[in-house]
Structure formats: structure tokens, C-alpha cells
N, CA, C and O atoms as CSV, one atom per row, in Angstrom:
chain,resi,resn,atom,element,x,y,z
A,1,MET,N,N,30.568,18.250,-28.940
A,1,MET,CA,C,29.272,17.321,-28.566
A,1,MET,C,C,28.121,17.377,-29.595
A,1,MET,O,O,27.714,18.434,-30.079
A,2,GLU,N,N,27.596,16.068,-29.911
A,2,GLU,CA,C,26.554,16.021,-31.152
A,2,GLU,C,C,25.486,15.491,-30.236
A,2,GLU,O,O,25.628,14.976,-29.127
A,3,PRO,N,N,24.472,15.704,-30.869
A,3,PRO,CA,C,23.175,14.973,-29.981
A,3,PRO,C,C,23.122,13.687,-30.688
A,3,PRO,O,O,23.399,13.425,-31.858
A,4,VAL,N,N,22.635,12.808,-29.562
A,4,VAL,CA,C,22.889,11.084,-29.596
A,4,VAL,C,C,21.286,10.567,-29.631
A,4,VAL,O,O,20.423,10.762,-28.776
A,5,ALA,N,N,21.195,9.955,-30.713
A,5,ALA,CA,C,19.797,9.333,-30.799
A,5,ALA,C,C,19.671,7.989,-30.355
A,5,ALA,O,O,20.178,7.056,-30.978
A,6,LEU,N,N,19.023,7.844,-29.313
A,6,LEU,CA,C,18.737,6.463,-28.658
A,6,LEU,C,C,18.870,5.327,-29.480
A,6,LEU,O,O,19.693,4.414,-29.411
A,7,ASP,N,N,17.752,5.553,-30.428
A,7,ASP,CA,C,17.264,4.397,-31.209
A,7,ASP,C,C,18.575,3.961,-32.026
A,7,ASP,O,O,18.836,2.779,-32.250
A,8,ALA,N,N,19.348,5.002,-32.435
A,8,ALA,CA,C,20.308,4.650,-33.465
A,8,ALA,C,C,21.346,4.033,-32.640
A,8,ALA,O,O,21.940,3.089,-33.161
A,9,VAL,N,N,21.672,4.371,-31.484
A,9,VAL,CA,C,22.835,3.577,-30.524
A,9,VAL,C,C,22.216,2.113,-30.271
A,9,VAL,O,O,22.904,1.106,-30.442
A,10,LEU,N,N,21.038,2.065,-29.905
A,10,LEU,CA,C,20.439,0.659,-29.698
A,10,LEU,C,C,20.566,-0.245,-30.988
A,10,LEU,O,O,20.597,-1.463,-30.816
A,11,LYS,N,N,20.649,0.311,-32.374
A,11,LYS,CA,C,20.932,-0.789,-33.542
A,11,LYS,C,C,22.531,-1.059,-33.498
A,11,LYS,O,O,22.975,-1.761,-34.406
A,12,THR,N,N,23.238,-0.674,-32.739
A,12,THR,CA,C,24.442,-0.876,-32.947
A,12,THR,C,C,25.241,-1.902,-32.253
A,12,THR,O,O,26.407,-2.209,-32.502
A,13,PHE,N,N,24.143,-2.595,-30.979
A,13,PHE,CA,C,24.820,-3.735,-30.449
A,13,PHE,C,C,23.543,-4.574,-29.939
A,13,PHE,O,O,22.448,-4.044,-29.748
A,14,ASP,N,N,23.807,-5.952,-29.740
A,14,ASP,CA,C,22.808,-6.903,-29.344
A,14,ASP,C,C,22.964,-7.287,-27.816
A,14,ASP,O,O,21.963,-7.763,-27.282
A,15,ALA,N,N,24.095,-7.135,-27.062
A,15,ALA,CA,C,24.245,-7.695,-25.975
A,15,ALA,C,C,23.230,-7.171,-24.909
A,15,ALA,O,O,23.010,-5.969,-24.758
A,16,MET,N,N,22.709,-8.025,-24.280
A,16,MET,CA,C,21.934,-7.550,-23.033
A,16,MET,C,C,22.463,-7.483,-21.767
A,16,MET,O,O,23.256,-8.349,-21.398
A,17,TRP,N,N,22.114,-6.514,-20.998
A,17,TRP,CA,C,22.607,-6.198,-19.807
A,17,TRP,C,C,24.091,-5.830,-19.939
A,17,TRP,O,O,24.973,-6.236,-19.181
A,18,SER,N,N,24.248,-5.092,-20.888
A,18,SER,CA,C,25.716,-4.587,-21.231
A,18,SER,C,C,25.774,-3.199,-21.446
A,18,SER,O,O,25.780,-3.046,-22.667
A,19,PRO,N,N,25.820,-2.115,-20.883
A,19,PRO,CA,C,25.262,-0.717,-20.797
A,19,PRO,C,C,26.572,-0.142,-21.748
A,19,PRO,O,O,27.722,-0.580,-21.716
A,20,ARG,N,N,26.114,0.827,-22.491
A,20,ARG,CA,C,26.834,1.713,-23.364
A,20,ARG,C,C,26.711,3.059,-22.827
A,20,ARG,O,O,25.645,3.672,-22.758
A,21,ILE,N,N,27.876,3.505,-22.437
A,21,ILE,CA,C,28.066,4.956,-22.137
A,21,ILE,C,C,27.606,6.018,-23.218
A,21,ILE,O,O,28.365,6.032,-24.187
A,22,VAL,N,N,26.725,6.765,-23.281
A,22,VAL,CA,C,26.254,7.620,-24.405
A,22,VAL,C,C,26.695,9.015,-24.119
A,22,VAL,O,O,26.628,9.773,-25.086
A,23,THR,N,N,27.053,9.426,-23.201
A,23,THR,CA,C,27.379,10.640,-22.645
A,23,THR,C,C,27.660,10.724,-21.254
A,23,THR,O,O,27.349,9.792,-20.511
A,24,THR,N,N,28.253,11.815,-20.801
A,24,THR,CA,C,28.560,12.162,-19.356
A,24,THR,C,C,27.746,13.485,-19.067
A,24,THR,O,O,27.487,14.432,-19.809
A,25,VAL,N,N,27.457,13.263,-17.869
A,25,VAL,CA,C,26.789,14.751,-17.116
A,25,VAL,C,C,27.573,14.965,-15.859
A,25,VAL,O,O,27.370,14.220,-14.901
A,26,ASN,N,N,28.490,15.969,-15.791
A,26,ASN,CA,C,29.406,16.370,-14.707
A,26,ASN,C,C,30.250,15.063,-14.297
A,26,ASN,O,O,31.285,14.865,-14.934
A,27,ASP,N,N,29.863,14.088,-13.208
A,27,ASP,CA,C,30.668,13.097,-12.833
A,27,ASP,C,C,29.868,11.772,-13.135
A,27,ASP,O,O,30.359,10.738,-12.682
A,28,TYR,N,N,28.888,11.697,-13.727
A,28,TYR,CA,C,27.688,10.751,-14.023
A,28,TYR,C,C,28.015,10.283,-15.378
A,28,TYR,O,O,28.497,11.078,-16.185
A,29,ASP,N,N,27.782,9.007,-15.707
A,29,ASP,CA,C,27.464,8.363,-16.906
A,29,ASP,C,C,25.960,8.141,-17.258
A,29,ASP,O,O,25.176,7.601,-16.478
A,30,VAL,N,N,25.621,8.602,-18.501
A,30,VAL,CA,C,24.350,8.167,-18.929
A,30,VAL,C,C,24.524,6.754,-19.753
A,30,VAL,O,O,25.135,6.594,-20.810
A,31,ARG,N,N,24.047,6.092,-19.228
A,31,ARG,CA,C,24.210,4.504,-19.977
A,31,ARG,C,C,22.733,4.290,-20.503
A,31,ARG,O,O,21.618,4.653,-20.127
A,32,LEU,N,N,23.271,3.482,-21.617
A,32,LEU,CA,C,22.081,2.645,-22.316
A,32,LEU,C,C,21.948,1.256,-22.410
A,32,LEU,O,O,23.021,0.733,-22.710
A,33,ALA,N,N,21.030,0.469,-22.265
A,33,ALA,CA,C,21.320,-0.962,-22.156
A,33,ALA,C,C,20.105,-1.587,-22.610
A,33,ALA,O,O,19.013,-1.186,-22.206
A,34,LYS,N,N,20.224,-2.590,-23.462
A,34,LYS,CA,C,19.275,-3.484,-23.857
A,34,LYS,C,C,18.948,-4.841,-22.743
A,34,LYS,O,O,19.774,-5.704,-22.445
A,35,ALA,N,N,17.895,-4.779,-22.370
A,35,ALA,CA,C,17.629,-5.819,-21.024
A,35,ALA,C,C,16.526,-6.729,-21.720
A,35,ALA,O,O,15.705,-6.455,-22.595
A,36,GLU,N,N,16.792,-7.907,-21.029
A,36,GLU,CA,C,15.840,-9.197,-21.191
A,36,GLU,C,C,16.083,-10.239,-20.002
A,36,GLU,O,O,17.226,-10.513,-19.635
A,37,GLY,N,N,14.920,-10.816,-19.409
A,37,GLY,CA,C,15.337,-11.779,-18.448
A,37,GLY,C,C,15.843,-11.043,-17.082
A,37,GLY,O,O,15.619,-9.876,-16.764
A,38,GLU,N,N,16.511,-11.927,-16.428
A,38,GLU,CA,C,16.917,-11.334,-15.106
A,38,GLU,C,C,18.387,-10.944,-14.967
A,38,GLU,O,O,19.343,-11.519,-15.487
A,39,HIS,N,N,18.404,-9.803,-14.128
A,39,HIS,CA,C,20.052,-9.354,-13.734
A,39,HIS,C,C,20.356,-10.038,-12.629
A,39,HIS,O,O,20.080,-11.233,-12.526
A,40,VAL,N,N,20.815,-9.513,-11.907
A,40,VAL,CA,C,21.109,-10.303,-10.537
A,40,VAL,C,C,21.038,-9.331,-9.145
A,40,VAL,O,O,21.128,-8.105,-9.072
A,41,TRP,N,N,20.859,-10.246,-8.161
A,41,TRP,CA,C,20.418,-9.282,-6.937
A,41,TRP,C,C,21.939,-8.565,-6.460
A,41,TRP,O,O,22.958,-9.246,-6.352
A,42,HIS,N,N,21.901,-7.188,-6.219
A,42,HIS,CA,C,23.077,-6.470,-6.090
A,42,HIS,C,C,22.802,-5.129,-5.468
A,42,HIS,O,O,21.642,-4.724,-5.538
A,43,VAL,N,N,23.685,-4.398,-4.883
A,43,VAL,CA,C,23.415,-3.361,-4.115
A,43,VAL,C,C,24.629,-2.213,-4.208
A,43,VAL,O,O,25.805,-2.522,-4.013
A,44,HIS,N,N,24.246,-0.984,-4.498
A,44,HIS,CA,C,25.002,-0.041,-4.417
A,44,HIS,C,C,25.193,0.617,-3.202
A,44,HIS,O,O,24.253,1.358,-2.914
A,45,GLU,N,N,26.096,0.584,-2.407
A,45,GLU,CA,C,26.161,1.247,-1.137
A,45,GLU,C,C,26.157,2.556,-1.012
A,45,GLU,O,O,25.441,3.146,-0.202
A,46,ASP,N,N,26.993,3.140,-1.841
A,46,ASP,CA,C,27.199,4.801,-1.692
A,46,ASP,C,C,26.318,5.459,-3.006
A,46,ASP,O,O,26.532,6.654,-3.210
A,47,THR,N,N,25.598,4.951,-3.678
A,47,THR,CA,C,24.845,5.667,-4.722
A,47,THR,C,C,23.481,5.114,-5.071
A,47,THR,O,O,23.104,3.952,-4.917
A,48,ASP,N,N,22.851,6.061,-5.532
A,48,ASP,CA,C,21.315,5.865,-6.078
A,48,ASP,C,C,21.622,5.245,-7.220
A,48,ASP,O,O,22.777,5.254,-7.647
A,49,GLU,N,N,20.605,4.620,-7.863
A,49,GLU,CA,C,20.653,4.330,-9.469
A,49,GLU,C,C,19.467,4.323,-9.992
A,49,GLU,O,O,18.480,3.643,-9.712
A,50,PHE,N,N,19.677,5.339,-10.972
A,50,PHE,CA,C,18.325,6.106,-11.716
A,50,PHE,C,C,18.189,5.090,-13.178
A,50,PHE,O,O,19.124,4.782,-13.917
A,51,PHE,N,N,16.680,4.676,-13.333
A,51,PHE,CA,C,16.389,3.965,-14.211
A,51,PHE,C,C,15.094,4.758,-15.063
A,51,PHE,O,O,14.070,5.177,-14.523
A,52,LEU,N,N,15.406,4.842,-16.454
A,52,LEU,CA,C,14.459,5.278,-17.230
A,52,LEU,C,C,14.009,4.184,-18.338
A,52,LEU,O,O,14.916,3.757,-19.052
A,53,VAL,N,N,13.014,3.807,-18.502
A,53,VAL,CA,C,12.515,2.831,-19.358
A,53,VAL,C,C,12.391,3.293,-20.839
A,53,VAL,O,O,11.445,4.042,-21.078
A,54,VAL,N,N,13.240,2.941,-21.899
A,54,VAL,CA,C,12.858,3.571,-23.123
A,54,VAL,C,C,12.179,2.775,-23.922
A,54,VAL,O,O,11.594,3.221,-24.909
A,55,GLU,N,N,12.172,1.589,-23.620
A,55,GLU,CA,C,11.471,0.591,-24.489
A,55,GLU,C,C,10.999,-0.560,-23.813
A,55,GLU,O,O,11.896,-1.141,-23.202
A,56,GLY,N,N,9.767,-1.125,-23.719
A,56,GLY,CA,C,9.259,-2.422,-23.332
A,56,GLY,C,C,9.203,-2.136,-21.785
A,56,GLY,O,O,9.161,-0.948,-21.466
A,57,GLU,N,N,9.196,-3.156,-20.706
A,57,GLU,CA,C,8.751,-3.015,-19.383
A,57,GLU,C,C,9.997,-3.768,-18.525
A,57,GLU,O,O,10.582,-4.818,-18.794
A,58,LEU,N,N,10.171,-2.907,-17.476
A,58,LEU,CA,C,11.252,-3.080,-16.404
A,58,LEU,C,C,10.542,-3.467,-15.098
A,58,LEU,O,O,9.691,-2.759,-14.561
A,59,THR,N,N,10.940,-4.580,-14.663
A,59,THR,CA,C,10.408,-4.749,-12.888
A,59,THR,C,C,11.544,-4.890,-12.208
A,59,THR,O,O,12.470,-5.615,-12.574
A,60,ILE,N,N,11.530,-4.146,-11.098
A,60,ILE,CA,C,12.610,-3.977,-10.425
A,60,ILE,C,C,12.222,-4.757,-8.809
A,60,ILE,O,O,11.439,-4.295,-7.980
A,61,HIS,N,N,12.815,-5.711,-8.715
A,61,HIS,CA,C,12.536,-6.555,-7.195
A,61,HIS,C,C,13.647,-5.563,-6.224
A,61,HIS,O,O,14.778,-5.175,-6.515
A,62,LEU,N,N,12.870,-5.348,-5.029
A,62,LEU,CA,C,13.561,-4.475,-3.898
A,62,LEU,C,C,13.663,-5.229,-2.716
A,62,LEU,O,O,12.679,-5.950,-2.551
A,63,ARG,N,N,14.608,-5.316,-1.746
A,63,ARG,CA,C,14.487,-5.877,-0.615
A,63,ARG,C,C,14.641,-4.588,0.340
A,63,ARG,O,O,15.726,-4.008,0.370
A,64,GLU,N,N,13.442,-4.091,1.206
A,64,GLU,CA,C,13.548,-3.251,1.865
A,64,GLU,C,C,13.194,-3.551,3.244
A,64,GLU,O,O,12.556,-4.582,3.456
A,65,PRO,N,N,13.526,-2.781,4.224
A,65,PRO,CA,C,12.798,-2.883,5.691
A,65,PRO,C,C,11.725,-3.618,5.808
A,65,PRO,O,O,11.652,-4.583,6.570
A,66,ALA,N,N,10.738,-3.189,5.005
A,66,ALA,CA,C,9.146,-3.760,5.117
A,66,ALA,C,C,9.057,-5.067,4.642
A,66,ALA,O,O,8.284,-5.950,5.012
A,67,GLY,N,N,10.265,-5.117,3.449
A,67,GLY,CA,C,10.024,-6.849,3.012
A,67,GLY,C,C,10.257,-6.592,1.544
A,67,GLY,O,O,10.435,-5.447,1.129
A,68,GLU,N,N,10.257,-7.654,0.753
A,68,GLU,CA,C,10.401,-7.274,-0.631
A,68,GLU,C,C,9.155,-6.862,-1.382
A,68,GLU,O,O,7.995,-7.144,-1.085
A,69,ARG,N,N,9.566,-6.184,-2.353
A,69,ARG,CA,C,8.460,-5.651,-3.422
A,69,ARG,C,C,8.862,-5.565,-4.891
A,69,ARG,O,O,10.071,-5.604,-5.119
A,70,ALA,N,N,8.187,-5.475,-5.717
A,70,ALA,CA,C,8.409,-5.301,-7.040
A,70,ALA,C,C,7.542,-3.999,-7.649
A,70,ALA,O,O,6.329,-3.810,-7.556
A,71,VAL,N,N,8.549,-3.168,-8.298
A,71,VAL,CA,C,8.091,-1.921,-8.806
A,71,VAL,C,C,8.156,-2.319,-10.660
A,71,VAL,O,O,9.099,-2.787,-11.299
A,72,VAL,N,N,6.833,-1.935,-11.113
A,72,VAL,CA,C,6.894,-2.097,-12.478
A,72,VAL,C,C,6.637,-0.730,-13.192
A,72,VAL,O,O,5.759,0.129,-13.111
A,73,LEU,N,N,7.898,-0.914,-14.006
A,73,LEU,CA,C,8.141,0.519,-14.697
A,73,LEU,C,C,7.729,0.159,-16.492
A,73,LEU,O,O,8.499,-0.591,-17.091
A,74,PRO,N,N,6.545,0.718,-17.216
A,74,PRO,CA,C,6.452,0.451,-18.094
A,74,PRO,C,C,7.190,1.539,-19.029
A,74,PRO,O,O,7.707,2.495,-18.451
A,75,ARG,N,N,7.275,1.458,-20.425
A,75,ARG,CA,C,7.852,2.452,-21.256
A,75,ARG,C,C,7.505,3.877,-20.708
A,75,ARG,O,O,6.368,4.207,-20.371
A,76,GLY,N,N,8.669,4.730,-20.653
A,76,GLY,CA,C,8.487,6.091,-20.461
A,76,GLY,C,C,8.357,6.212,-18.820
A,76,GLY,O,O,8.071,7.376,-18.535
A,77,CYS,N,N,8.446,5.592,-17.955
A,77,CYS,CA,C,8.601,5.692,-16.467
A,77,CYS,C,C,10.012,5.642,-15.905
A,77,CYS,O,O,10.864,4.923,-16.427
A,78,VAL,N,N,10.256,6.370,-14.887
A,78,VAL,CA,C,11.510,6.515,-14.038
A,78,VAL,C,C,11.233,5.825,-12.877
A,78,VAL,O,O,10.092,5.555,-12.503
A,79,PHE,N,N,12.476,5.467,-12.169
A,79,PHE,CA,C,12.439,5.129,-10.995
A,79,PHE,C,C,13.928,5.141,-10.339
A,79,PHE,O,O,14.937,4.814,-10.962
A,80,THR,N,N,13.908,5.515,-9.151
A,80,THR,CA,C,15.285,5.490,-8.536
A,80,THR,C,C,15.529,4.559,-7.246
A,80,THR,O,O,14.974,4.739,-6.162
A,81,VAL,N,N,16.273,3.730,-7.482
A,81,VAL,CA,C,16.578,2.659,-6.233
A,81,VAL,C,C,17.543,3.296,-5.249
A,81,VAL,O,O,18.672,3.572,-5.653
A,82,PRO,N,N,17.267,3.503,-4.238
A,82,PRO,CA,C,18.045,4.348,-3.150
A,82,PRO,C,C,19.363,3.510,-2.724
A,82,PRO,O,O,19.405,2.298,-2.514
A,83,ARG,N,N,20.283,4.308,-2.654
A,83,ARG,CA,C,21.639,3.592,-2.364
A,83,ARG,C,C,21.402,2.635,-1.019
A,83,ARG,O,O,20.581,2.856,-0.129
A,84,GLY,N,N,22.307,1.547,-1.098
A,84,GLY,CA,C,22.037,0.439,0.084
A,84,GLY,C,C,21.024,-0.367,-0.003
A,84,GLY,O,O,20.872,-1.254,0.836
A,85,THR,N,N,20.081,-0.172,-1.135
A,85,THR,CA,C,18.876,-1.137,-1.182
A,85,THR,C,C,19.298,-2.280,-2.124
A,85,THR,O,O,19.673,-1.899,-3.233
A,86,TRP,N,N,19.311,-3.530,-1.911
A,86,TRP,CA,C,19.356,-4.639,-2.655
A,86,TRP,C,C,18.352,-4.671,-3.465
A,86,TRP,O,O,17.211,-4.673,-3.001
A,87,HIS,N,N,18.600,-4.705,-4.987
A,87,HIS,CA,C,17.601,-4.899,-5.822
A,87,HIS,C,C,18.024,-5.808,-7.211
A,87,HIS,O,O,19.187,-5.915,-7.599
A,88,LYS,N,N,16.906,-6.408,-7.846
A,88,LYS,CA,C,17.344,-7.225,-9.135
A,88,LYS,C,C,16.322,-6.901,-10.202
A,88,LYS,O,O,15.164,-7.292,-10.053
A,89,PRO,N,N,16.675,-6.222,-11.246
A,89,PRO,CA,C,15.823,-5.683,-12.314
A,89,PRO,C,C,15.537,-7.002,-13.122
A,89,PRO,O,O,16.428,-7.839,-13.271
A,90,HIS,N,N,14.390,-7.154,-13.594
A,90,HIS,CA,C,13.923,-8.111,-14.535
A,90,HIS,C,C,13.040,-7.415,-15.768
A,90,HIS,O,O,12.070,-6.678,-15.592
A,91,ALA,N,N,13.619,-7.832,-17.110
A,91,ALA,CA,C,13.084,-7.217,-18.084
A,91,ALA,C,C,12.140,-8.188,-19.201
A,91,ALA,O,O,12.443,-9.369,-19.365
A,92,ALA,N,N,11.180,-7.670,-19.812
A,92,ALA,CA,C,10.282,-8.315,-20.828
A,92,ALA,C,C,11.388,-8.168,-22.166
A,92,ALA,O,O,12.281,-7.348,-22.376
A,93,PRO,N,N,10.958,-9.208,-22.862
A,93,PRO,CA,C,11.647,-9.147,-24.254
A,93,PRO,C,C,11.533,-7.818,-24.948
A,93,PRO,O,O,10.428,-7.274,-24.928
A,94,GLY,N,N,12.401,-7.306,-25.476
A,94,GLY,CA,C,12.538,-5.832,-26.261
A,94,GLY,C,C,12.743,-4.736,-25.452
A,94,GLY,O,O,12.428,-3.647,-25.933
A,95,THR,N,N,13.240,-4.767,-24.227
A,95,THR,CA,C,13.386,-3.541,-23.389
A,95,THR,C,C,14.594,-3.072,-23.454
A,95,THR,O,O,15.591,-3.761,-23.668
A,96,ALA,N,N,14.574,-1.549,-23.227
A,96,ALA,CA,C,15.903,-0.917,-23.169
A,96,ALA,C,C,15.634,0.058,-22.265
A,96,ALA,O,O,14.545,0.632,-22.249
A,97,ILE,N,N,16.729,0.366,-21.328
A,97,ILE,CA,C,16.798,0.948,-20.221
A,97,ILE,C,C,17.813,2.196,-20.433
A,97,ILE,O,O,18.742,1.934,-21.198
A,98,LEU,N,N,17.804,3.416,-19.931
A,98,LEU,CA,C,18.901,4.548,-19.556
A,98,LEU,C,C,18.922,4.721,-18.286
A,98,LEU,O,O,17.972,5.047,-17.574
A,99,LEU,N,N,20.458,4.417,-17.847
A,99,LEU,CA,C,20.568,4.462,-16.310
A,99,LEU,C,C,21.725,5.924,-16.088
A,99,LEU,O,O,22.601,6.332,-16.851
A,100,LEU,N,N,21.340,6.378,-14.906
A,100,LEU,CA,C,22.307,7.479,-14.736
A,100,LEU,C,C,22.718,7.166,-13.484
A,100,LEU,O,O,21.945,7.202,-12.526
A,101,GLU,N,N,24.438,6.708,-13.353
A,101,GLU,CA,C,25.117,6.494,-12.273
A,101,GLU,C,C,26.561,7.142,-12.205
A,101,GLU,O,O,27.146,7.322,-13.273
A,102,PRO,N,N,27.157,7.497,-11.045
A,102,PRO,CA,C,28.617,8.021,-10.927
A,102,PRO,C,C,29.345,7.476,-11.973
A,102,PRO,O,O,29.091,6.285,-12.154
A,103,THR,N,N,30.234,7.996,-12.779
A,103,THR,CA,C,31.250,7.372,-13.431
A,103,THR,C,C,32.183,6.256,-12.947
A,103,THR,O,O,32.998,6.617,-12.098
A,104,GLY,N,N,32.221,5.030,-13.304
A,104,GLY,CA,C,33.101,4.168,-12.334
A,104,GLY,C,C,32.079,3.279,-11.811
A,104,GLY,O,O,32.448,2.128,-11.574
A,105,THR,N,N,30.913,3.571,-11.593
A,105,THR,CA,C,29.808,2.455,-11.026
A,105,THR,C,C,29.895,1.218,-11.500
A,105,THR,O,O,29.829,1.088,-12.722
A,106,SER,N,N,30.028,0.268,-10.826
A,106,SER,CA,C,29.849,-1.059,-11.427
A,106,SER,C,C,28.230,-1.676,-11.592
A,106,SER,O,O,27.396,-1.705,-10.686
A,107,SER,N,N,28.063,-2.092,-12.818
A,107,SER,CA,C,26.522,-2.499,-13.066
A,107,SER,C,C,26.015,-3.507,-12.086
A,107,SER,O,O,24.815,-3.624,-11.837
A,108,THR,N,N,27.047,-4.308,-11.477
A,108,THR,CA,C,26.475,-5.370,-10.414
A,108,THR,C,C,26.921,-4.781,-8.960
A,108,THR,O,O,27.056,-5.547,-8.006
A,109,GLY,N,N,27.123,-3.494,-8.853
A,109,GLY,CA,C,27.129,-3.022,-7.558
A,109,GLY,C,C,28.441,-3.377,-6.753
A,109,GLY,O,O,29.460,-3.821,-7.282
A,110,ASP,N,N,28.273,-3.108,-5.311
A,110,ASP,CA,C,29.416,-3.323,-4.647
A,110,ASP,C,C,29.349,-4.509,-4.000
A,110,ASP,O,O,30.324,-4.826,-3.318
A,111,ALA,N,N,28.380,-5.266,-4.061
A,111,ALA,CA,C,27.955,-6.550,-3.517
A,111,ALA,C,C,26.931,-7.153,-4.090
A,111,ALA,O,O,25.842,-6.583,-4.143
A,112,HIS,N,N,27.126,-8.434,-4.625
A,112,HIS,CA,C,26.301,-9.102,-5.590
A,112,HIS,C,C,25.904,-10.867,-5.406
A,112,HIS,O,O,26.741,-11.657,-4.969
A,113,ASP,N,N,24.794,-11.203,-5.734
A,113,ASP,CA,C,24.919,-12.797,-6.116
A,113,ASP,C,C,25.910,-13.164,-6.996
A,113,ASP,O,O,26.562,-12.242,-7.486
A,114,PRO,N,N,26.199,-14.389,-7.337
A,114,PRO,CA,C,26.863,-14.824,-8.375
A,114,PRO,C,C,26.326,-14.296,-9.300
A,114,PRO,O,O,25.098,-14.239,-9.359
A,115,VAL,N,N,27.336,-13.643,-10.501
A,115,VAL,CA,C,26.956,-13.142,-11.762
A,115,VAL,C,C,27.009,-14.180,-12.934
A,115,VAL,O,O,28.058,-14.727,-13.274
A,116,PRO,N,N,25.677,-14.431,-13.585
A,116,PRO,CA,C,25.811,-15.531,-14.552
A,116,PRO,C,C,26.388,-14.616,-15.860
A,116,PRO,O,O,26.589,-13.403,-15.919
A,117,GLU,N,N,26.572,-15.639,-16.854
A,117,GLU,CA,C,27.372,-15.228,-17.985
A,117,GLU,C,C,26.597,-14.108,-18.972
A,117,GLU,O,O,27.116,-13.375,-19.813
A,118,ARG,N,N,25.038,-14.230,-18.552
A,118,ARG,CA,C,24.263,-13.100,-19.658
A,118,ARG,C,C,24.243,-12.004,-19.115
A,118,ARG,O,O,23.498,-11.180,-19.648
A,119,VAL,N,N,24.902,-11.628,-18.070
A,119,VAL,CA,C,24.763,-10.437,-17.382
A,119,VAL,C,C,26.438,-9.623,-17.402
A,119,VAL,O,O,27.318,-10.147,-16.718
A,120,ASP,N,N,26.636,-8.852,-17.898
A,120,ASP,CA,C,27.863,-7.874,-18.139
A,120,ASP,C,C,28.165,-7.260,-16.725
A,120,ASP,O,O,27.410,-6.350,-16.384
A,121,SER,N,N,29.143,-7.619,-15.868
A,121,SER,CA,C,29.578,-6.865,-14.716
A,121,SER,C,C,30.694,-5.929,-15.117
A,121,SER,O,O,31.874,-6.278,-15.166
A,122,THR,N,N,30.198,-4.580,-15.433
A,122,THR,CA,C,31.045,-3.607,-16.300
A,122,THR,C,C,30.897,-2.228,-15.446
A,122,THR,O,O,30.105,-2.036,-14.524
A,123,THR,N,N,31.712,-1.447,-15.899
A,123,THR,CA,C,31.591,0.194,-15.278
A,123,THR,C,C,30.881,0.769,-16.632
A,123,THR,O,O,30.694,1.985,-16.662
A,124,GLY,N,N,30.451,-0.050,-17.810
A,124,GLY,CA,C,30.099,0.626,-18.750
A,124,GLY,C,C,31.419,0.694,-20.020
A,124,GLY,O,O,32.609,0.989,-19.903
A,125,HIS,N,N,30.515,0.238,-21.361
A,125,HIS,CA,C,31.343,0.551,-22.568
A,125,HIS,C,C,30.988,1.797,-23.159
A,125,HIS,O,O,29.807,2.117,-23.297
A,126,VAL,N,N,31.813,2.428,-23.469
A,126,VAL,CA,C,31.797,3.735,-24.151
A,126,VAL,C,C,31.669,3.546,-25.663
A,126,VAL,O,O,32.473,2.999,-26.417
A,127,TRP,N,N,30.330,4.190,-25.989
A,127,TRP,CA,C,29.900,3.969,-27.087
A,127,TRP,C,C,30.273,5.039,-28.345
A,127,TRP,O,O,30.141,6.248,-28.151
A,128,ARG,N,N,30.670,4.603,-29.438
A,128,ARG,CA,C,31.172,5.604,-30.431
A,128,ARG,C,C,30.257,5.516,-31.688
A,128,ARG,O,O,29.884,4.474,-32.226
A,129,ALA,N,N,30.006,6.598,-32.005
A,129,ALA,CA,C,29.160,6.833,-33.347
A,129,ALA,C,C,29.969,6.099,-34.496
A,129,ALA,O,O,29.549,6.113,-35.653
């Protein structure tokens, strides 16, 4: 293993909402994605989803028992969406996010609204230097 510079990885692709697996930790993928605009409402029934905003700003819309709310994450902030919570990320232009999810987890969850072409429904793409 060698160190991975996130800035260098981000320069190797342009696709939005198409995460690259930059390393693994135990049975978890560390994924890096560029993001802009809306993702899709989706839910991960059996796992939490960890977000770290590397660049830009991410808003995560949540459907919770008390109603809908939006969590705004500027650069450097982290947030974990609890398993079983419907959510829809929305990113400002120039946003990059790091996600931590069990290997094999779909980027559009176990259930989701229709997936538009701009969103890559994937378990991640392995990044190679």
C-alpha cells in the first residue's frame, strides 16, 4: 500500500455521482466521488452511510419519523445517515465527497426512486494510480 492523495484521484475522472474506491478498511470501501446537483431518494436498510465533504458543500435531505429535514455539510464536515433512513444528497458545483460503506453496497441503496442517467448506480469503481 502507498499513500493516496485525494486531490490527485479527483483529477483522474470527471463523472458525477460515480464513486471511486480509493482503499479499503476491513470490509469497508473508502469511496471518493465528485458530486453536483441531485442524487436520488434511496435507503440502505442494513448499513449506515458515512459522508465527509472534501470540497464544496453537500446537503442531505432526510425523511425521518418527525418529518423531512435537510442537513447542510460545508467542506470538512462529516455526517452519518442511519441505516433505514431515506435520504437524497444534493451537491453544490465543485463538490467532492468521501464515503465509507461496506464493500458491495450500492450507491443507490436497497430501494430507490427512479435513477436518472446522471447518477451511477454502482458498488464503486476501483481506482488505479
